[in-house]
C-alpha positions as CSV (number, residue, x, y, z in Angstrom):
1,M,-3.7,45.2,67.3
2,P,-3.5,47.4,64.1
3,H,-4.1,45.7,60.8
4,S,-2.3,46.3,57.5
5,K,-3.7,48.5,54.7
6,A,-4.1,45.3,52.6
7,V,-6.3,43.7,55.3
8,L,-8.4,46.9,55.8
9,D,-8.9,47.4,52.1
10,F,-9.9,43.8,51.7
11,W,-12.4,44.1,54.5
12,D,-13.9,47.3,52.9
13,R,-14.2,45.4,49.6
14,V,-15.9,42.4,51.3
15,K,-18.4,44.7,53.1
16,E,-19.2,46.4,49.8
17,E,-19.7,43.1,47.9
18,T,-21.6,41.2,50.7
19,G,-23.5,44.0,52.6
20,I,-21.9,43.1,55.9
21,K,-21.9,45.9,58.4
22,G,-19.4,46.8,61.1
23,G,-15.9,45.5,61.7
24,F,-14.2,42.2,62.0
25,Q,-12.8,40.6,65.1
26,D,-9.3,39.8,63.9
27,A,-7.2,38.8,60.9
28,W,-5.3,35.5,61.2
29,G,-4.2,32.4,59.4
30,F,-4.8,28.8,60.3
31,G,-1.7,26.8,61.5
32,D,1.8,27.8,62.5
33,N,3.8,27.9,59.3
34,P,3.1,29.1,55.7
35,R,2.7,25.6,54.2
36,L,0.1,24.6,56.8
37,T,-1.6,27.9,56.6
38,D,-2.1,27.6,52.8
39,E,-3.2,24.0,53.1
40,L,-5.8,24.8,55.7
41,L,-7.0,27.9,53.8
42,G,-7.4,25.7,50.7
43,L,-9.7,23.4,52.7
44,V,-11.8,26.4,53.8
45,L,-12.1,27.6,50.2
46,E,-13.0,24.1,49.0
47,G,-15.8,23.9,51.6
48,K,-14.3,21.0,53.5
49,K,-13.1,22.9,56.6
50,R,-15.9,24.4,58.6
51,T,-14.6,23.9,62.2
52,T,-11.4,24.8,64.0
53,T,-9.9,24.0,67.4
54,T,-8.0,26.5,69.4
55,L,-6.0,25.6,72.5
56,V,-7.0,28.0,75.2
57,K,-3.4,28.1,76.6
58,E,-2.0,29.0,73.2
59,M,-4.7,31.8,72.8
60,E,-3.9,33.2,76.2
61,I,-0.1,33.2,75.6
62,E,-0.4,34.7,72.1
63,G,-3.0,37.3,73.3
64,Y,-5.5,36.8,70.5
65,P,-9.3,37.2,71.1
66,E,-11.6,34.4,71.8
67,P,-14.0,33.9,68.9
68,K,-17.6,35.0,69.5
69,E,-20.7,33.8,67.7
70,G,-21.8,36.2,65.0
71,E,-18.4,37.9,64.5
72,Y,-16.2,37.8,61.4
73,S,-12.6,37.1,60.9
74,V,-10.4,37.9,57.9
75,I,-8.4,34.8,57.0
76,L,-4.8,35.2,55.8
77,D,-2.8,33.0,53.5
78,G,0.7,31.7,54.2
79,S,2.3,35.0,53.1
80,G,0.0,37.1,55.3
81,E,-2.3,38.3,52.5
82,P,-6.1,38.4,53.2
83,R,-7.9,35.8,51.2
84,A,-11.3,35.0,52.9
85,V,-13.8,36.0,55.5
86,I,-15.5,33.6,57.9
87,G,-18.4,34.2,60.2
88,T,-18.4,32.4,63.6
89,A,-21.6,30.3,63.8
90,S,-21.0,28.7,67.2
91,V,-18.3,28.5,69.9
92,R,-18.0,26.0,72.8
93,R,-15.3,25.0,75.3
94,A,-14.3,21.4,76.0
95,K,-11.3,19.3,77.0
96,F,-9.2,18.2,74.1
97,S,-9.9,14.6,75.0
98,D,-13.7,15.3,74.7
99,V,-13.6,16.5,71.0
100,D,-16.1,14.4,69.1
101,E,-16.2,12.9,65.6
102,E,-18.6,15.5,64.2
103,H,-16.1,18.3,65.1
104,A,-13.2,16.3,63.8
105,Y,-15.0,15.7,60.5
106,G,-15.7,19.4,60.2
107,E,-12.0,20.2,60.4
108,G,-11.8,18.8,56.9
109,E,-8.2,17.5,57.3
110,D,-6.6,14.2,56.3
111,D,-9.3,11.4,56.2
112,R,-11.6,13.4,58.5
113,T,-11.7,10.8,61.2
114,L,-11.4,11.4,65.0
115,E,-8.2,9.3,65.0
116,S,-6.4,11.4,62.4
117,Y,-7.7,14.6,64.0
118,R,-6.3,13.6,67.4
119,R,-3.0,12.5,65.9
120,E,-2.4,15.7,63.9
121,H,-3.7,18.1,66.6
122,I,-1.6,16.4,69.3
123,R,1.5,16.8,67.1
124,Y,0.6,20.4,66.4
125,Y,-0.1,21.3,70.1
126,R,3.1,19.6,71.3
127,R,5.0,21.7,68.7
128,R,3.2,24.9,69.9
129,G,3.8,24.0,73.5
130,E,7.5,23.6,72.8
131,A,7.6,27.0,71.0
132,L,5.6,28.8,73.7
133,G,6.9,27.2,76.8
134,F,4.2,24.8,78.0
135,T,3.6,21.0,77.9
136,F,0.5,19.9,76.1
137,S,-1.8,17.4,77.8
138,E,-5.1,16.0,76.5
139,D,-7.1,17.4,79.5
140,M,-6.3,21.0,78.4
141,E,-9.2,23.2,77.4
142,V,-9.9,24.0,73.7
143,I,-12.3,26.3,71.9
144,L,-14.3,24.5,69.3
145,E,-15.5,26.9,66.7
146,R,-17.9,26.2,63.8
147,F,-17.8,28.8,61.0
148,E,-19.2,29.7,57.6
149,L,-17.3,30.9,54.6
150,V,-18.7,34.4,54.0
151,Y,-16.3,35.5,51.3
152,P,-15.5,34.5,48.6
153,R,-18.9,33.1,48.0
154,G,-19.4,29.9,46.1
155,G,-15.7,29.1,46.6
């Protein structure tokens, strides 16, 4: 999928400032609406959000690549502008029902408990399922990604 000039220029600037070599895997924003995207980006920039959960079914339907350890992603804000770069530190697959407290805490959202993680993610995945034509169930497979904020530094 081709990326905008703004994303490519941003990536070039990040590489120059950080010394990163090569390309990035993809450019994307967290969430499914501009308000949520900006809210989650804010948590990344504050250092609270260092994990994310992707429903495999959603990823397959939408056609975006599975994250891979050691690769970079350009993170977009709610208006589609590039704002950050993350590096994938680890990736694992699990059933949604098996997500643990440590991963939930790393998501950085709400009160950072497993209970609020489950509540909000179930709400999100039901909404995505409705939009994409599937019914969410808690035994569906998810990708659990841990990442580091690479740019901006010290955010």
